[in-house]
C-alpha positions in Angstrom: -1.4 -0.9 -2.7 0.2 -3.9 -2.1 0.9 -4.8 1.2 1.7 -8.6 1.2 4.4 -10.1 -0.4 4.5 -10.6 -3.8 4.9 -14.6 -5.3 8.3 -16.1 -4.8 8.2 -16.2 -8.7 8.0 -12.2 -9.0 10.5 -10.8 -6.3 13.1 -8.2 -7.4 15.0 -6.7 -5.9 13.0 -3.7 -4.3 11.0 -5.8 -3.1 13.2 -7.6 -0.8 14.4 -4.2 0.2 10.7 -3.7 1.1 10.1 -6.2 2.8 13.2 -5.7 4.9 12.4 -2.0 5.5 9.4 -3.1 7.1 10.4 -5.3 9.1 12.9 -3.1 10.5 10.1 -1.0 11.1 8.1 -3.4 13.1 11.4 -3.8 14.8 12.1 -1.1 15.9 9.0 0.7 16.9 10.5 2.6 19.3 12.3 4.5 17.3 10.6 7.7 15.5 11.3 8.3 11.8 9.4 11.4 11.0 8.2 12.7 7.1 10.6 15.3 8.6 13.1 13.6 9.0 13.0 11.9 5.1 12.1 14.8 4.0 9.2 14.8 3.1 7.3 16.9 4.9 4.1 19.1 3.4 4.4 16.6 0.4 1.2 16.3 -1.1 -0.7 13.1 0.1 -3.0 11.1 -1.4 -5.4 11.6 -2.6 -4.4 15.1 -3.6 -6.4 18.0 -2.7 -5.3 21.3 -1.9 -4.1 21.7 1.5 -3.7 17.6 1.7 -0.2 17.6 3.2 1.9 15.3 4.8 2.5 16.2 8.9 6.1 17.0 9.7 6.0 15.4 12.8 4.3 12.0 11.3 5.8 9.1 11.6 6.5 6.0 8.9 5.1 2.5 9.7 4.9 0.9 6.8 6.1 1.1 3.2 4.0 -0.7 0.5 4.5 -0.8 -3.5 2.0 -1.2 -6.6 2.2 -1.4 -10.3 4.7 -3.9 -12.7 7.2 -5.8 -10.0 10.0 -4.8 -12.2 9.9 -0.8 -11.6 7.3 -0.5 -8.6 6.3 3.0 -7.2 6.9 3.1 -3.4 5.0 4.4 -1.0 4.8 5.4 2.9 2.3 5.3 5.4 2.5 7.0 8.4 0.5 7.8 11.5 -0.5 11.3 12.7 1.1 12.0 16.1 -0.9 10.6 18.9 -2.2 7.7 16.1 -1.4 4.1 15.7 -3.5 4.5 12.0 -1.3 4.6 9.0 -3.4 6.5 7.0 -1.6 9.4 6.0 0.8 8.2 3.0 2.8 9.6 0.2 5.1 8.6 -2.6 8.3 7.7 -1.8 11.2 8.6 -4.3 15.0 7.5 -3.9 16.4 10.2 -1.6 13.9 9.5 1.3 14.6 5.7 0.8 18.0 6.1 1.0 17.5 7.4 4.4 14.9 5.7 5.3 17.2 3.1 5.1 20.5 4.7 6.3 18.2 5.6 9.9 17.3 2.0 10.1 20.9 1.0 9.5 20.4 -0.7 5.9 22.4 -0.9 3.1 20.0 -0.4 0.6 20.7 0.5 -3.2 17.6 2.7 -4.7 17.9 4.8 -7.4 21.3 5.0 -8.7 23.0 4.6 -6.0 23.6 3.1 -2.5 22.5 4.3 1.3 26.2 4.0 2.3 27.3 7.2 3.7 
């Protein structure tokens, strides 16, 4: 998984939006956005093992991507309650990305539609 920005010759709209999410998550460190808030409570985590599910109270700390830059696979890193380690991670899909952007007051387009409500 890639945490650093891609070369400027390979930037896509999704990559810019990921950068904005991570900047906002860093700025809003006092604001807690949980797996429950994003509709991700109980989502299977990597590595996928029976019972390995994201706790509702885990807070999102950053977003990363892998795969082709034109169609990246996005992953949310979460910290368990009382921990600062972002060791819990799940795949992020359109609904969770829209909710995250909304909660951070960012105007992003994920999938076919915007976060504007």
